[in-house]
C-alpha positions as CSV (number, residue, x, y, z in Angstrom):
1,M,0.0,0.0,0.0
2,A,1.1,3.6,-0.6
3,T,3.3,5.3,1.9
4,G,2.1,8.7,3.0
5,E,2.9,11.6,5.3
6,N,0.8,14.0,7.3
7,G,-2.3,11.7,6.8
8,Y,-2.2,11.8,3.0
9,R,-1.9,8.7,0.8
10,R,0.9,9.0,-1.7
11,G,-0.3,8.5,-5.2
12,V,-0.1,9.4,-8.9
13,G,-2.5,10.5,-11.6
14,V,-2.3,10.5,-15.4
15,M,-3.8,13.0,-17.8
16,L,-3.8,10.9,-21.0
17,L,-4.3,12.6,-24.3
18,N,-5.4,11.0,-27.5
19,R,-4.3,12.1,-31.0
20,E,-7.0,14.8,-31.1
21,G,-5.9,16.3,-27.8
22,K,-8.8,14.9,-25.8
23,V,-8.4,13.5,-22.3
24,F,-9.3,10.0,-21.1
25,V,-11.9,9.8,-18.2
26,G,-13.7,6.9,-16.6
27,A,-16.8,6.7,-14.5
28,R,-15.9,4.8,-11.3
29,I,-17.6,1.4,-10.9
30,D,-18.2,2.1,-7.2
31,N,-19.9,5.5,-7.7
32,T,-23.3,5.7,-9.4
33,D,-23.1,9.5,-9.6
34,E,-22.3,11.1,-13.0
35,A,-18.7,11.7,-11.9
36,W,-15.8,11.0,-14.2
37,Q,-12.1,11.0,-13.3
38,M,-8.7,10.5,-14.8
39,P,-6.7,7.3,-14.0
40,Q,-4.9,7.5,-10.6
41,G,-3.7,5.2,-7.8
42,G,-1.4,4.7,-4.9
43,I,2.3,4.3,-5.0
44,D,3.6,0.9,-3.7
45,K,6.6,0.9,-1.3
46,G,9.8,1.4,-3.3
47,E,8.0,2.2,-6.5
48,E,8.9,5.3,-8.6
49,P,6.0,7.7,-9.5
50,W,6.2,7.2,-13.3
51,A,6.4,3.4,-12.9
52,T,3.3,3.7,-10.7
53,A,1.5,5.8,-13.3
54,Q,2.2,3.2,-16.0
55,R,1.1,0.4,-13.8
56,E,-2.1,2.1,-12.7
57,L,-2.9,3.1,-16.3
58,E,-2.6,-0.5,-17.4
59,E,-4.5,-1.9,-14.4
60,E,-7.4,0.6,-14.9
61,T,-7.6,0.9,-18.7
62,G,-5.8,-2.1,-20.1
63,I,-3.4,0.3,-21.9
64,A,0.1,-1.2,-22.1
65,P,3.1,1.0,-21.2
66,H,4.5,0.9,-24.7
67,L,1.4,2.7,-25.9
68,V,2.0,5.7,-23.6
69,E,4.5,8.5,-24.2
70,R,5.3,10.8,-21.2
71,I,5.0,14.5,-22.1
72,A,5.3,16.4,-18.8
73,E,5.2,16.1,-15.1
74,C,3.5,18.5,-12.7
75,P,6.3,20.4,-11.0
76,E,4.8,19.9,-7.5
77,R,2.6,17.3,-5.9
78,L,-1.0,18.1,-5.7
79,K,-3.2,17.3,-2.7
80,Y,-6.9,16.8,-2.2
81,D,-8.9,16.2,1.0
82,L,-11.7,13.7,1.2
83,P,-15.0,15.0,2.5
84,E,-15.5,14.0,6.2
85,G,-18.5,11.9,5.3
86,I,-16.5,9.4,3.2
87,R,-13.1,9.4,4.8
88,H,-14.0,6.4,7.0
89,E,-15.2,4.5,3.9
90,L,-12.0,4.7,1.9
91,W,-8.7,3.0,2.7
92,G,-10.2,2.0,6.1
93,G,-10.2,5.6,7.3
94,K,-6.3,5.6,7.3
95,W,-5.9,8.7,5.0
96,K,-7.6,12.1,5.0
97,G,-6.8,12.6,1.3
98,Q,-4.1,12.1,-1.4
99,D,-0.8,13.7,-2.2
100,Q,-0.2,13.0,-5.9
101,D,2.4,13.2,-8.6
102,W,0.6,14.0,-11.9
103,F,1.8,13.2,-15.4
104,L,0.7,14.3,-18.8
105,A,1.0,11.5,-21.4
106,R,0.1,10.8,-25.0
107,F,-1.8,7.7,-25.9
108,L,-0.2,6.1,-29.0
109,G,-2.7,3.4,-29.6
110,T,-6.3,3.2,-30.8
111,D,-9.6,2.9,-28.9
112,A,-9.4,-0.8,-29.5
113,D,-6.3,-0.9,-27.1
114,V,-8.5,0.4,-24.2
115,N,-10.1,-2.3,-22.1
116,I,-11.6,-1.2,-18.8
117,H,-12.8,-4.8,-18.1
118,T,-9.6,-5.6,-16.2
119,E,-8.8,-8.0,-13.4
120,D,-10.0,-5.5,-10.8
121,P,-12.1,-3.1,-12.8
122,E,-12.3,0.5,-11.6
123,F,-14.4,2.1,-14.3
124,R,-17.9,1.1,-15.6
125,E,-17.5,3.2,-18.8
126,W,-15.0,5.6,-20.4
127,K,-14.8,8.4,-22.9
128,W,-12.5,11.1,-24.4
129,I,-13.4,14.7,-23.5
130,E,-12.1,18.2,-24.1
131,P,-9.6,19.2,-21.3
132,S,-11.7,22.2,-20.4
133,E,-14.6,19.8,-19.4
134,L,-12.6,18.1,-16.7
135,P,-13.5,20.3,-13.7
136,D,-17.2,20.0,-14.5
137,L,-17.1,16.2,-14.6
138,I,-15.1,15.4,-11.5
139,V,-16.4,15.0,-7.9
140,P,-16.5,18.4,-6.3
141,F,-13.7,17.8,-3.8
142,K,-11.2,17.2,-6.7
143,R,-12.3,20.2,-8.9
144,E,-9.6,22.6,-7.8
145,L,-6.9,20.0,-8.3
146,Y,-8.2,19.4,-11.9
147,R,-8.2,23.2,-12.5
148,Q,-4.6,23.4,-11.3
149,L,-3.6,20.6,-13.7
150,L,-5.2,22.4,-16.6
151,R,-3.1,25.5,-15.7
152,E,0.1,23.4,-15.2
153,F,-0.3,21.5,-18.5
154,A,-1.8,24.4,-20.5
155,E,1.1,24.8,-22.9
156,H,0.7,21.1,-24.0
157,L,-3.1,21.3,-24.4
158,N,-4.9,22.4,-27.5
């Protein structure tokens, strides 16, 4: 499980762009709300952030690492806090939020290379969206983090 400090779980996230400059988002299998998110996950002990990003991307989307080109990394880790009401439900109440390294990457494959029906599925459906739509589709407690990512990666986005 991910190591953390100050009550935050260490993790990574990936803003994955297709050839048209659209971003991959998935609807979580454990959330019936109309909320979409980018792939993310916890860093295992001794694992490097980019290696984690590639592993999580493959675990959540079926996209193999050779189909992903790293473009940029957010210069600082970004944090979000879980709302009080769901803190006890996630990760056994161990963390109050996540402290994440974020990467911008280009998807080199085709939609046929995406398979969300993985061993431990995280998403019930997926789609490509315009980057500007991200903050409106994510759960409210992650909106500011997504806005910050759009600012950080702006020079690489259409």
